[in-house]
C-alpha positions, 0 to 999 in steps of 0.5 A, a space after each residue: 308825808 305818806 300818800 293815801 288811795 282813796 275810795 268811795 262806793 256803793 254796797 247793797 246793803 244785802 251785801 255788806 258781809 260778802 264785801 266784808 269777806 272780800 275787804 279783809 282776804 285783799 287787805 291782807 293782801 295789800 299789806 303783804 305786798 306793804 302797804 303801811 295801813 288798809 281801812 274799810 268802813 260801812 256808812 254810818 251817818 252819811 246824809 245827802 248832801 243838798 249839793 254834793 255828799 258820799 251818798 250823791 257821789 256814788 248814786 246811792 240807791 235806797 237799798 244801798 250803803 256807801 263804804 268809804 275806803 283808803 289805803 295809806 302808803 310811805 311814798 306816790 313810788 311806793 304806791 306804785 310798786 306795792 298797787 303793781 305788785 297786789 295787781 298782778 298777785 293770783 290771789 285777787 283775780 276772782 275778786 278784780 272780775 266786775 261781774 263777781 264785785 259784791 258792789 257796782 264797780 262803776 259807780 266807785 269813786 277813787 284816787 290817790 293824794 298826797 298828804 296835806 297834815 299828819 299828825 
């Protein structure tokens, strides 16, 4: 079964195109280093909940939208190898600086997940 890294983050609505450019570049690099799939999705139907929701998880502000992303790997070991190569890739150095990111990285939620069901 595959392994997935998942991310939820707030992006200012006026920065969505800048985020898209960064995501396209990053996705190509992740795939070059072995990721099986790379997805970046912008919120379309993500209403605040009463107890929990995507907007609440990132403390979404009125001028922001939620981005939901995931990267698919063969296994956790494969993920660790790929991510090590990605983090060492000089093409990502500029993007890894939190001051140059088009979103507040402190409010990003992320984690690694073992696949439970794969159809």
